[in-house]
NUMAR-307369 format. One record per residue (C-alpha): chain; x, y, z; residue number from 1; residue in one letter. Coordinates in nm, 3 decimals. Example, Ala and Ser with C-alpha at 12.3 -4.5 7.8 and 13.67 -1.06 7.14 Angstrom:
(A,(1.230,-0.450,0.780),1,A);
(A,(1.367,-0.106,0.714),2,S);
end
This chain:
(A,(6.932,2.511,-8.490),1,M);
(A,(7.234,2.479,-8.257),2,M);
(A,(7.123,2.790,-8.072),3,K);
(A,(6.775,2.645,-8.021),4,R);
(A,(6.921,2.313,-7.901),5,A);
(A,(7.153,2.492,-7.657),6,N);
(A,(6.860,2.697,-7.528),7,H);
(A,(6.654,2.379,-7.478),8,F);
(A,(6.945,2.203,-7.302),9,F);
(A,(7.004,2.506,-7.076),10,Y);
(A,(6.634,2.522,-6.986),11,K);
(A,(6.629,2.147,-6.915),12,F);
(A,(6.931,2.178,-6.683),13,K);
(A,(6.773,2.475,-6.507),14,K);
(A,(6.443,2.291,-6.455),15,D);
(A,(6.628,1.981,-6.336),16,D);
(A,(6.825,2.191,-6.086),17,K);
(A,(6.502,2.344,-5.954),18,K);
(A,(6.348,1.998,-5.917),19,D);
(A,(6.652,1.880,-5.722),20,R);
(A,(6.633,2.186,-5.496),21,E);
(A,(6.260,2.129,-5.433),22,V);
(A,(6.319,1.761,-5.357),23,R);
(A,(6.608,1.853,-5.130),24,G);
(A,(6.397,2.104,-4.939),25,N);
(A,(6.116,1.850,-4.903),26,E);
(A,(6.361,1.589,-4.772),27,E);
(A,(6.499,1.840,-4.522),28,L);
(A,(6.148,1.929,-4.404),29,R);
(A,(6.042,1.565,-4.376),30,S);
(A,(6.366,1.487,-4.191),31,G);
(A,(6.306,1.775,-3.953),32,A);
(A,(5.947,1.663,-3.889),33,Y);
(A,(6.064,1.306,-3.833),34,A);
(A,(6.322,1.434,-3.586),35,G);
(A,(6.057,1.632,-3.400),36,I);
(A,(5.828,1.327,-3.388),37,R);
(A,(6.109,1.106,-3.259),38,E);
(A,(6.201,1.368,-3.000),39,D);
(A,(5.841,1.390,-2.881),40,R);
(A,(5.814,1.011,-2.878),41,K);
(A,(6.131,0.976,-2.672),42,S);
(A,(6.004,1.239,-2.429),43,K);
(A,(5.668,1.068,-2.395),44,L);
(A,(5.837,0.740,-2.302),45,T);
(A,(6.018,0.920,-2.020),46,K);
(A,(5.718,1.091,-1.863),47,K);
(A,(5.780,0.960,-1.515),48,F);
(A,(6.152,0.892,-1.503),49,D);
(A,(6.299,0.878,-1.152),50,V);
(A,(6.652,0.801,-1.271),51,S);
(A,(6.766,1.152,-1.171),52,F);
(A,(6.714,1.059,-0.804),53,L);
(A,(6.991,0.907,-0.589),54,P);
(A,(7.013,0.526,-0.598),55,D);
(A,(6.881,0.478,-0.245),56,Y);
(A,(6.573,0.689,-0.321),57,L);
(A,(6.505,0.494,-0.641),58,I);
(A,(6.527,0.166,-0.448),59,K);
(A,(6.304,0.306,-0.174),60,L);
(A,(6.051,0.427,-0.432),61,Y);
(A,(6.040,0.086,-0.605),62,K);
(A,(6.007,-0.089,-0.268),63,F);
(A,(5.716,0.137,-0.168),64,L);
(A,(5.537,0.070,-0.499),65,V);
(A,(5.587,-0.305,-0.451),66,L);
(A,(5.473,-0.282,-0.088),67,L);
(A,(5.161,-0.084,-0.186),68,A);
(A,(5.072,-0.338,-0.456),69,F);
(A,(5.129,-0.634,-0.222),70,A);
(A,(4.920,-0.469,0.051),71,G);
(A,(4.644,-0.397,-0.199),72,Y);
(A,(4.641,-0.759,-0.320),73,M);
(A,(4.624,-0.893,0.038),74,I);
(A,(4.327,-0.669,0.119),75,I);
(A,(4.158,-0.759,-0.212),76,L);
(A,(4.197,-1.134,-0.154),77,F);
(A,(4.068,-1.103,0.201),78,Y);
(A,(3.756,-0.916,0.086),79,L);
(A,(3.692,-1.155,-0.203),80,L);
(A,(3.759,-1.486,-0.025),81,F);
(A,(3.769,-1.456,0.355),82,F);
(A,(3.541,-1.166,0.455),83,S);
(A,(3.222,-1.233,0.652),84,A);
(A,(3.012,-1.159,0.344),85,Y);
(A,(3.203,-1.414,0.134),86,R);
(A,(3.189,-1.674,0.409),87,Q);
(A,(2.811,-1.628,0.427),88,S);
(A,(2.798,-1.728,0.058),89,M);
(A,(3.000,-2.046,0.116),90,K);
(A,(2.854,-2.343,-0.068),91,G);
(A,(2.706,-2.127,-0.345),92,T);
(A,(2.752,-2.259,-0.698),93,I);
(A,(2.627,-2.011,-0.956),94,D);
(A,(2.749,-1.845,-1.272),95,Y);
(A,(2.646,-1.593,-1.537),96,N);
(A,(2.803,-1.595,-1.882),97,L);
(A,(2.566,-1.342,-2.042),98,V);
(A,(2.730,-0.996,-2.063),99,P);
(A,(2.539,-0.710,-1.892),100,L);
(A,(2.270,-0.945,-1.756),101,K);
(A,(2.358,-0.891,-1.389),102,T);
(A,(2.425,-0.519,-1.436),103,I);
(A,(2.087,-0.463,-1.603),104,S);
(A,(1.914,-0.660,-1.325),105,N);
(A,(2.064,-0.424,-1.064),106,Y);
(A,(1.890,-0.128,-1.226),107,F);
(A,(1.571,-0.296,-1.343),108,Y);
(A,(1.506,-0.443,-0.998),109,H);
(A,(1.654,-0.160,-0.793),110,F);
(A,(1.353,-0.147,-0.558),111,D);
(A,(1.414,-0.504,-0.443),112,S);
(A,(1.794,-0.495,-0.475),113,V);
(A,(1.854,-0.174,-0.280),114,G);
(A,(2.154,0.055,-0.248),115,W);
(A,(2.368,-0.190,-0.049),116,F);
(A,(2.375,-0.463,-0.313),117,L);
(A,(2.412,-0.209,-0.593),118,L);
(A,(2.704,-0.038,-0.415),119,T);
(A,(2.871,-0.365,-0.318),120,D);
(A,(2.841,-0.548,-0.649),121,N);
(A,(2.837,-0.266,-0.905),122,F);
(A,(3.052,0.016,-0.769),123,F);
(A,(3.248,-0.224,-0.548),124,G);
(A,(3.368,-0.426,-0.848),125,N);
(A,(3.479,-0.107,-1.022),126,I);
(A,(3.657,0.047,-0.723),127,L);
(A,(3.825,-0.283,-0.632),128,A);
(A,(4.039,-0.273,-0.947),129,F);
(A,(4.118,0.101,-0.959),130,V);
(A,(4.439,0.052,-0.751),131,P);
(A,(4.528,-0.240,-0.981),132,F);
(A,(4.532,-0.013,-1.288),133,G);
(A,(4.705,0.263,-1.092),134,L);
(A,(4.993,0.058,-0.948),135,L);
(A,(5.057,-0.209,-1.213),136,L);
(A,(5.203,0.027,-1.481),137,P);
(A,(5.453,0.158,-1.226),138,E);
(A,(5.538,-0.195,-1.112),139,L);
(A,(5.575,-0.335,-1.465),140,I);
(A,(5.697,-0.048,-1.684),141,K);
(A,(5.740,-0.012,-2.058),142,G);
(A,(5.442,-0.222,-2.169),143,K);
(A,(5.165,-0.125,-2.410),144,K);
(A,(4.812,-0.044,-2.294),145,K);
(A,(4.682,-0.373,-2.432),146,I);
(A,(4.919,-0.563,-2.201),147,F);
(A,(4.774,-0.398,-1.889),148,Y);
(A,(4.419,-0.451,-2.020),149,A);
(A,(4.472,-0.824,-2.074),150,W);
(A,(4.654,-0.850,-1.741),151,F);
(A,(4.350,-0.699,-1.565),152,A);
(A,(4.106,-0.923,-1.756),153,I);
(A,(4.314,-1.233,-1.680),154,G);
(A,(4.345,-1.146,-1.311),155,S);
(A,(3.972,-1.080,-1.279),156,S);
(A,(3.889,-1.404,-1.461),157,F);
(A,(4.124,-1.596,-1.230),158,G);
(A,(3.951,-1.448,-0.924),159,I);
(A,(3.604,-1.533,-1.059),160,E);
(A,(3.703,-1.894,-1.134),161,V);
(A,(3.864,-1.928,-0.789),162,S);
(A,(3.551,-1.794,-0.618),163,Q);
(A,(3.341,-2.052,-0.802),164,L);
(A,(3.590,-2.331,-0.727),165,F);
(A,(3.606,-2.253,-0.354),166,F);
(A,(3.231,-2.178,-0.348),167,R);
(A,(3.259,-1.832,-0.198),168,V);
(A,(3.099,-1.645,-0.487),169,G);
(A,(2.967,-1.670,-0.839),170,T);
(A,(3.147,-1.666,-1.170),171,L);
(A,(2.995,-1.361,-1.337),172,D);
(A,(3.117,-1.217,-1.667),173,V);
(A,(2.977,-0.878,-1.559),174,D);
(A,(3.218,-0.874,-1.264),175,D);
(A,(3.504,-0.914,-1.513),176,I);
(A,(3.370,-0.623,-1.720),177,L);
(A,(3.337,-0.400,-1.412),178,L);
(A,(3.682,-0.499,-1.282),179,N);
(A,(3.833,-0.416,-1.621),180,T);
(A,(3.655,-0.079,-1.618),181,L);
(A,(3.801,-0.011,-1.273),182,G);
(A,(4.150,-0.102,-1.395),183,A);
(A,(4.104,0.131,-1.693),184,F);
(A,(4.003,0.417,-1.460),185,I);
(A,(4.310,0.347,-1.245),186,G);
(A,(4.536,0.341,-1.553),187,Y);
(A,(4.385,0.672,-1.672),188,S);
(A,(4.458,0.828,-1.332),189,I);
(A,(4.816,0.697,-1.356),190,Y);
(A,(4.858,0.852,-1.702),191,Q);
(A,(4.712,1.182,-1.582),192,L);
(A,(4.939,1.198,-1.276),193,L);
(A,(5.257,1.101,-1.460),194,T);
(A,(5.186,1.348,-1.741),195,N);
(A,(5.138,1.634,-1.495),196,K);
(A,(5.452,1.543,-1.299),197,I);
(A,(5.655,1.519,-1.624),198,W);
(A,(5.525,1.853,-1.753),199,I);
(A,(5.605,2.029,-1.423),200,K);
(A,(5.952,1.872,-1.414),201,A);
(A,(6.035,1.975,-1.772),202,N);
(A,(5.858,2.307,-1.809),203,Y);
end
């Protein structure tokens, strides 16, 4: 009886030791994977780090980004508020709050609309915000994608309301959608460029 009990106790200890070893190995593996994930995450947050440059070059780089964004905003505001086309619309009070209504009209009535209006209002609204999405993440770093998306939507909405208020354009929800699409394209280009630069710098 004692022999059987000792055998059972020995087997129990052996099985318990194996379980501890398995759990220990699993913890080591999970810890290693977590370390790899954290390492990748930390690398991804430093895709376009210019801190290795001398101080004067970093300051010059930041100044050039700020200058480019300011120049872009001046040109954008001129085209949207003071250009000859906008001045010809002065006194207009109109708005569209139905999503995709204006966009669908461009294509359904293309024969009467023509390439000029389609290019100016459809592609123009997209291209106008591409530099916005390209420069803003470099100007305001460390934010999530949703921040830049809402920033673009808010800026576009502010422009549309201002155009209606000063009577140099219409408040059109489709313009906001197209502007946001342009900002998304610009942000995607920014991500693509910074990823390539980071990969070349590190590999």
